[in-house]
N, CA and C atoms as a LAMMPS dump frame, in Angstrom:
ITEM: TIMESTEP
0
ITEM: NUMBER OF ATOMS
408
ITEM: BOX BOUNDS ff ff ff
-5.0000000000000000e+02 5.0000000000000000e+02
-5.0000000000000000e+02 5.0000000000000000e+02
-5.0000000000000000e+02 5.0000000000000000e+02
ITEM: ATOMS id mol type element x y z
1 1 1 N -156.177 107.206 27.037
2 1 2 C -157.257 106.769 27.897
3 1 3 C -156.959 105.296 28.467
4 2 1 N -157.225 105.052 29.662
5 2 2 C -157.018 103.813 30.328
6 2 3 C -157.964 102.722 29.704
7 3 1 N -157.41 101.478 29.634
8 3 2 C -158.198 100.44 29.12
9 3 3 C -158.98 99.707 30.272
10 4 1 N -158.752 100.234 31.513
11 4 2 C -159.348 99.596 32.663
12 4 3 C -160.929 99.637 32.546
13 5 1 N -161.58 98.528 32.797
14 5 2 C -163.003 98.467 32.883
15 5 3 C -163.337 97.768 34.254
16 6 1 N -164.157 98.475 35.083
17 6 2 C -164.448 97.88 36.426
18 6 3 C -165.266 96.553 36.293
19 7 1 N -165.093 95.801 37.344
20 7 2 C -165.824 94.531 37.373
21 7 3 C -167.325 94.779 37.316
22 8 1 N -167.775 95.812 37.961
23 8 2 C -169.252 96.097 37.955
24 8 3 C -169.718 96.411 36.467
25 9 1 N -168.951 97.184 35.848
26 9 2 C -169.344 97.573 34.45
27 9 3 C -169.212 96.321 33.517
28 10 1 N -168.183 95.524 33.723
29 10 2 C -168.065 94.302 32.944
30 10 3 C -169.198 93.382 33.125
31 11 1 N -169.724 93.278 34.365
32 11 2 C -170.839 92.445 34.641
33 11 3 C -172.087 93.011 34.072
34 12 1 N -172.339 94.337 34.036
35 12 2 C -173.525 94.877 33.495
36 12 3 C -173.533 94.64 31.933
37 13 1 N -172.336 94.667 31.332
38 13 2 C -172.225 94.399 29.884
39 13 3 C -172.52 92.942 29.628
40 14 1 N -171.989 92.011 30.401
41 14 2 C -172.305 90.562 30.239
42 14 3 C -173.719 90.279 30.412
43 15 1 N -174.406 90.949 31.315
44 15 2 C -175.849 90.715 31.531
45 15 3 C -176.683 91.372 30.34
46 16 1 N -176.335 92.531 29.92
47 16 2 C -177.006 93.167 28.749
48 16 3 C -176.895 92.386 27.57
49 17 1 N -175.693 91.875 27.387
50 17 2 C -175.426 91.027 26.123
51 17 3 C -175.925 89.582 26.261
52 18 1 N -176.477 89.211 27.346
53 18 2 C -176.94 87.933 27.619
54 18 3 C -175.849 86.914 27.506
55 19 1 N -174.616 87.232 27.876
56 19 2 C -173.474 86.379 27.725
57 19 3 C -173.286 85.68 26.414
58 20 1 N -173.538 86.544 25.385
59 20 2 C -173.314 86.125 24
60 20 3 C -172.483 87.084 23.217
61 21 1 N -171.686 86.607 22.258
62 21 2 C -170.951 87.389 21.351
63 21 3 C -171.929 88.318 20.582
64 22 1 N -171.657 89.569 20.496
65 22 2 C -172.569 90.472 19.805
66 22 3 C -172.552 90.348 18.253
67 23 1 N -171.519 89.632 17.782
68 23 2 C -171.314 89.472 16.283
69 23 3 C -171.772 88.109 15.796
70 24 1 N -171.311 87.004 16.4
71 24 2 C -171.752 85.68 15.937
72 24 3 C -172.854 85.049 16.774
73 25 1 N -173.196 85.69 17.897
74 25 2 C -174.186 85.258 18.806
75 25 3 C -173.853 84.054 19.689
76 26 1 N -172.607 83.585 19.575
77 26 2 C -172.216 82.319 20.347
78 26 3 C -172.339 82.657 21.813
79 27 1 N -173.064 81.776 22.543
80 27 2 C -173.103 82.052 23.984
81 27 3 C -171.817 81.585 24.678
82 28 1 N -171.558 82.176 25.888
83 28 2 C -170.381 81.864 26.642
84 28 3 C -170.151 80.362 26.85
85 29 1 N -171.275 79.71 27.212
86 29 2 C -171.144 78.272 27.507
87 29 3 C -170.605 77.43 26.348
88 30 1 N -170.715 77.871 25.094
89 30 2 C -170.253 77.222 23.984
90 30 3 C -168.913 77.68 23.366
91 31 1 N -168.367 78.787 24.006
92 31 2 C -167.163 79.336 23.56
93 31 3 C -166.026 78.85 24.519
94 32 1 N -164.95 78.278 23.875
95 32 2 C -163.907 77.746 24.752
96 32 3 C -163.074 78.779 25.509
97 33 1 N -163.128 79.935 25.117
98 33 2 C -162.393 81.072 25.827
99 33 3 C -163.431 82.008 26.4
100 34 1 N -163.055 82.886 27.342
101 34 2 C -163.997 83.814 27.904
102 34 3 C -164.269 84.86 26.868
103 35 1 N -165.517 85.163 26.803
104 35 2 C -165.957 86.367 25.962
105 35 3 C -165.316 87.621 26.489
106 36 1 N -164.847 88.453 25.477
107 36 2 C -164.073 89.657 25.802
108 36 3 C -164.991 90.895 25.795
109 37 1 N -164.666 91.847 26.646
110 37 2 C -165.326 93.104 26.648
111 37 3 C -164.654 93.872 25.473
112 38 1 N -165.51 94.246 24.463
113 38 2 C -164.935 94.781 23.183
114 38 3 C -165.329 96.225 23.054
115 39 1 N -164.499 97.02 22.557
116 39 2 C -164.73 98.487 22.297
117 39 3 C -165.354 98.561 20.867
118 40 1 N -166.601 98.913 20.785
119 40 2 C -167.266 99.049 19.458
120 40 3 C -166.478 99.999 18.594
121 41 1 N -166.224 101.175 19.167
122 41 2 C -165.307 102.124 18.485
123 41 3 C -163.959 102.034 19.29
124 42 1 N -162.991 101.489 18.673
125 42 2 C -161.792 101.264 19.433
126 42 3 C -161.191 102.545 19.982
127 43 1 N -160.381 102.398 21.112
128 43 2 C -159.82 103.552 21.79
129 43 3 C -158.93 104.311 20.748
130 44 1 N -158.172 103.573 19.922
131 44 2 C -157.296 104.297 18.957
132 44 3 C -158.03 104.994 17.854
133 45 1 N -159.434 104.792 17.797
134 45 2 C -160.144 105.521 16.849
135 45 3 C -161.061 106.605 17.502
136 46 1 N -160.746 106.803 18.825
137 46 2 C -161.54 107.813 19.51
138 46 3 C -162.632 107.269 20.425
139 47 1 N -162.702 105.965 20.508
140 47 2 C -163.759 105.334 21.366
141 47 3 C -163.362 105.562 22.748
142 48 1 N -164.385 105.241 23.66
143 48 2 C -164.202 105.441 25.192
144 48 3 C -164.561 104.172 25.813
145 49 1 N -164.246 104.138 27.184
146 49 2 C -164.658 103.036 28.027
147 49 3 C -166.132 103.218 28.6
148 50 1 N -166.854 104.074 28.022
149 50 2 C -168.282 104.304 28.393
150 50 3 C -169.093 103.033 28.093
151 51 1 N -169.984 102.742 28.88
152 51 2 C -170.87 101.559 28.732
153 51 3 C -171.43 101.479 27.311
154 52 1 N -171.822 102.546 26.714
155 52 2 C -172.436 102.622 25.5
156 52 3 C -171.43 102.275 24.337
157 53 1 N -170.236 102.163 24.548
158 53 2 C -169.196 101.761 23.562
159 53 3 C -168.62 100.398 23.858
160 54 1 N -169.192 99.644 24.791
161 54 2 C -168.637 98.374 25.168
162 54 3 C -169.643 97.289 24.923
163 55 1 N -169.213 96.082 24.485
164 55 2 C -170.088 94.906 24.283
165 55 3 C -169.212 93.653 24.43
166 56 1 N -169.841 92.537 24.407
167 56 2 C -169.168 91.231 24.441
168 56 3 C -168.906 90.793 23.001
169 57 1 N -167.661 90.189 22.883
170 57 2 C -167.303 89.501 21.636
171 57 3 C -166.444 88.339 21.934
172 58 1 N -166.697 87.226 21.085
173 58 2 C -165.845 86.104 21.227
174 58 3 C -164.451 86.434 20.72
175 59 1 N -163.358 85.721 21.137
176 59 2 C -162.075 86.147 20.689
177 59 3 C -161.963 86.02 19.144
178 60 1 N -162.616 85.186 18.546
179 60 2 C -162.567 85.032 17.081
180 60 3 C -163.14 86.375 16.382
181 61 1 N -164.253 86.789 16.722
182 61 2 C -164.896 87.964 16.148
183 61 3 C -164.077 89.149 16.58
184 62 1 N -163.648 89.26 17.833
185 62 2 C -162.973 90.432 18.306
186 62 3 C -161.669 90.521 17.566
187 63 1 N -160.962 89.453 17.349
188 63 2 C -159.787 89.462 16.607
189 63 3 C -159.907 89.886 15.126
190 64 1 N -160.978 89.383 14.479
191 64 2 C -161.254 89.711 13.075
192 64 3 C -161.62 91.224 12.906
193 65 1 N -162.409 91.674 13.927
194 65 2 C -162.833 93.117 13.866
195 65 3 C -161.613 94.034 14.092
196 66 1 N -160.822 93.638 15.084
197 66 2 C -159.713 94.401 15.431
198 66 3 C -160.016 95.781 15.726
199 67 1 N -159.367 96.748 15.01
200 67 2 C -159.626 98.215 15.204
201 67 3 C -160.519 98.758 14.003
202 68 1 N -161.053 97.894 13.264
203 68 2 C -161.892 98.317 12.156
204 68 3 C -163.318 98.972 12.686
205 69 1 N -163.694 100.054 12.001
206 69 2 C -164.989 100.557 12.27
207 69 3 C -165.835 100.584 10.968
208 70 1 N -165.182 100.374 9.896
209 70 2 C -165.841 100.392 8.587
210 70 3 C -165.191 99.262 7.669
211 71 1 N -165.95 98.868 6.592
212 71 2 C -165.485 97.962 5.69
213 71 3 C -166.226 98.28 4.325
214 72 1 N -165.695 97.694 3.312
215 72 2 C -166.328 97.828 2.004
216 72 3 C -167.614 97.019 1.891
217 73 1 N -168.659 97.596 1.445
218 73 2 C -169.847 96.837 1.186
219 73 3 C -169.595 95.934 -0.051
220 74 1 N -169.772 94.652 0.033
221 74 2 C -169.465 93.823 -1.074
222 74 3 C -170.361 94.046 -2.257
223 75 1 N -171.442 94.556 -2.059
224 75 2 C -172.43 94.795 -3.248
225 75 3 C -172.126 96.177 -3.962
226 76 1 N -171.726 97.157 -3.182
227 76 2 C -171.524 98.459 -3.763
228 76 3 C -170.073 98.956 -3.771
229 77 1 N -169.217 98.342 -2.953
230 77 2 C -167.815 98.758 -2.86
231 77 3 C -167.632 99.977 -1.901
232 78 1 N -168.701 100.569 -1.495
233 78 2 C -168.66 101.788 -0.691
234 78 3 C -168.296 101.364 0.793
235 79 1 N -167.546 102.27 1.443
236 79 2 C -167.177 102.106 2.828
237 79 3 C -168.416 102.336 3.719
238 80 1 N -168.77 101.355 4.545
239 80 2 C -169.915 101.545 5.39
240 80 3 C -169.539 101.084 6.853
241 81 1 N -170.207 101.596 7.871
242 81 2 C -169.849 101.163 9.245
243 81 3 C -170.118 99.729 9.413
244 82 1 N -169.325 99.14 10.288
245 82 2 C -169.556 97.768 10.74
246 82 3 C -170.792 97.717 11.609
247 83 1 N -171.329 96.58 11.692
248 83 2 C -172.477 96.324 12.628
249 83 3 C -172.168 96.696 13.992
250 84 1 N -173.096 97.34 14.657
251 84 2 C -173.012 97.826 16.072
252 84 3 C -173.981 96.954 16.953
253 85 1 N -173.524 96.012 17.642
254 85 2 C -174.408 95.104 18.386
255 85 3 C -175.19 95.83 19.547
256 86 1 N -174.76 96.999 19.939
257 86 2 C -175.429 97.78 20.945
258 86 3 C -176.664 98.497 20.364
259 87 1 N -176.615 98.946 19.195
260 87 2 C -177.658 99.748 18.648
261 87 3 C -178.387 99.116 17.465
262 88 1 N -177.938 98.023 16.95
263 88 2 C -178.653 97.386 15.797
264 88 3 C -179.071 95.957 16.159
265 89 1 N -179.97 95.505 15.404
266 89 2 C -180.553 94.138 15.649
267 89 3 C -179.885 93.177 14.679
268 90 1 N -179.326 92.144 15.285
269 90 2 C -178.56 91.159 14.499
270 90 3 C -179.326 90.628 13.237
271 91 1 N -180.607 90.185 13.522
272 91 2 C -181.375 89.526 12.44
273 91 3 C -181.763 90.579 11.289
274 92 1 N -181.606 91.919 11.572
275 92 2 C -181.828 92.887 10.502
276 92 3 C -180.636 92.971 9.595
277 93 1 N -179.476 92.424 9.936
278 93 2 C -178.29 92.592 9.203
279 93 3 C -177.599 91.29 8.777
280 94 1 N -177.804 90.212 9.458
281 94 2 C -177.195 88.925 9.203
282 94 3 C -178.19 87.8 9.148
283 95 1 N -177.867 86.724 8.498
284 95 2 C -178.654 85.574 8.581
285 95 3 C -177.738 84.38 8.283
286 96 1 N -178.181 83.16 8.542
287 96 2 C -177.479 81.978 8.078
288 96 3 C -178.386 81.24 7.129
289 97 1 N -177.899 80.795 6.014
290 97 2 C -178.678 80.114 5.011
291 97 3 C -177.834 79.042 4.352
292 98 1 N -178.194 77.789 4.504
293 98 2 C -177.417 76.683 3.9
294 98 3 C -175.928 76.787 4.36
295 99 1 N -175.672 77.036 5.589
296 99 2 C -174.332 77.097 6.142
297 99 3 C -173.489 78.297 5.695
298 100 1 N -174.192 79.24 5.079
299 100 2 C -173.41 80.502 4.568
300 100 3 C -174.008 81.694 5.24
301 101 1 N -173.001 82.646 5.472
302 101 2 C -173.521 83.863 5.97
303 101 3 C -174.137 84.703 4.825
304 102 1 N -175.23 85.22 5.112
305 102 2 C -175.831 86.15 4.142
306 102 3 C -176.073 87.471 4.781
307 103 1 N -176.177 88.521 3.91
308 103 2 C -176.185 89.856 4.468
309 103 3 C -177.565 90.488 4.061
310 104 1 N -178.207 91.115 5.051
311 104 2 C -179.366 91.846 4.703
312 104 3 C -178.929 93.325 4.752
313 105 1 N -179.351 94.114 3.821
314 105 2 C -178.929 95.536 3.674
315 105 3 C -177.458 95.593 3.51
316 106 1 N -176.717 96.467 4.113
317 106 2 C -175.345 96.575 3.739
318 106 3 C -174.445 96.053 4.862
319 107 1 N -174.944 95.185 5.692
320 107 2 C -174.127 94.684 6.849
321 107 3 C -173.063 93.744 6.3
322 108 1 N -172.015 93.583 6.987
323 108 2 C -170.819 92.961 6.421
324 108 3 C -170.372 91.714 7.227
325 109 1 N -170.574 90.562 6.613
326 109 2 C -170.04 89.31 7.13
327 109 3 C -168.572 89.444 6.9
328 110 1 N -168.131 90.063 5.838
329 110 2 C -166.677 90.15 5.619
330 110 3 C -165.962 90.928 6.676
331 111 1 N -166.552 91.819 7.242
332 111 2 C -165.798 92.658 8.412
333 111 3 C -165.534 91.759 9.567
334 112 1 N -166.211 90.638 9.751
335 112 2 C -165.93 89.731 10.794
336 112 3 C -165.443 88.364 10.239
337 113 1 N -165.201 88.235 8.953
338 113 2 C -164.794 87.077 8.29
339 113 3 C -165.73 85.861 8.469
340 114 1 N -167.067 86.156 8.678
341 114 2 C -168.015 85.105 8.856
342 114 3 C -168.11 84.256 7.531
343 115 1 N -167.873 84.975 6.39
344 115 2 C -167.954 84.322 5.122
345 115 3 C -166.75 83.405 4.876
346 116 1 N -165.669 83.436 5.679
347 116 2 C -164.545 82.569 5.522
348 116 3 C -164.452 81.517 6.616
349 117 1 N -165.522 81.403 7.422
350 117 2 C -165.507 80.436 8.441
351 117 3 C -165.481 78.964 7.763
352 118 1 N -164.762 78.135 8.457
353 118 2 C -164.67 76.695 7.957
354 118 3 C -166.056 76.085 7.927
355 119 1 N -166.221 74.952 7.252
356 119 2 C -167.508 74.295 7.259
357 119 3 C -167.857 73.853 8.657
358 120 1 N -166.868 73.405 9.38
359 120 2 C -167.13 72.988 10.813
360 120 3 C -167.632 74.205 11.678
361 121 1 N -166.922 75.324 11.498
362 121 2 C -167.353 76.576 12.273
363 121 3 C -168.715 76.904 11.829
364 122 1 N -169.056 76.909 10.514
365 122 2 C -170.4 77.266 10.098
366 122 3 C -171.356 76.367 10.636
367 123 1 N -171.151 75.054 10.618
368 123 2 C -172.054 74.078 11.25
369 123 3 C -172.225 74.248 12.694
370 124 1 N -171.126 74.546 13.305
371 124 2 C -171.234 74.854 14.772
372 124 3 C -172.045 76.149 15.101
373 125 1 N -171.765 77.142 14.262
374 125 2 C -172.647 78.366 14.487
375 125 3 C -174.093 78.136 14.09
376 126 1 N -174.32 77.365 13.17
377 126 2 C -175.803 77.031 12.842
378 126 3 C -176.404 76.302 13.936
379 127 1 N -175.676 75.319 14.562
380 127 2 C -176.241 74.668 15.628
381 127 3 C -176.404 75.6 16.858
382 128 1 N -175.587 76.405 17.126
383 128 2 C -175.751 77.438 18.18
384 128 3 C -176.998 78.293 17.935
385 129 1 N -177.115 78.741 16.644
386 129 2 C -178.311 79.624 16.352
387 129 3 C -179.62 78.88 16.476
388 130 1 N -179.634 77.559 16.311
389 130 2 C -180.877 76.736 16.449
390 130 3 C -181.36 76.814 17.92
391 131 1 N -180.408 76.892 18.831
392 131 2 C -180.71 76.855 20.35
393 131 3 C -180.969 78.224 20.943
394 132 1 N -180.548 79.242 20.23
395 132 2 C -180.649 80.534 20.826
396 132 3 C -182.049 81.058 20.819
397 133 1 N -182.343 81.796 21.843
398 133 2 C -183.654 82.496 21.859
399 133 3 C -183.521 83.847 21.131
400 134 1 N -184.509 84.347 20.543
401 134 2 C -184.35 85.606 19.843
402 134 3 C -183.988 86.698 20.769
403 135 1 N -183.137 87.58 20.273
404 135 2 C -182.81 88.819 21.136
405 135 3 C -184.027 89.73 21.119
406 136 1 N -184.217 90.414 22.335
407 136 2 C -185.321 91.368 22.43
408 136 3 C -185.205 92.491 21.459
């Protein structure tokens, strides 16, 4: 399958995602690189270029997610699907508390390595989150 995504489709995704990373919620204006159109289910795992499988991700989150679609739940050790920013609500799965990523339910900070972010990265993300409006 071709990796080509039309400019019109890319713009619809950017608008739907409110120009924010679907995983860490960093807005484009605070990310030093352009947010990337990310395949929620990677092409090599059977994903498509359909709009329903595409979202925005910052290069850091996209690189950590890579081609993963599942990771081990740190509480149970069971393999569970990674967070899907298109169909799930961020606040139902993640939170920031005292500069640390915490998980609600079985969502995985580990899948995106949010738990290994440096203190400066965590402080930066906390600052970003203070300024963000809640997602609808």
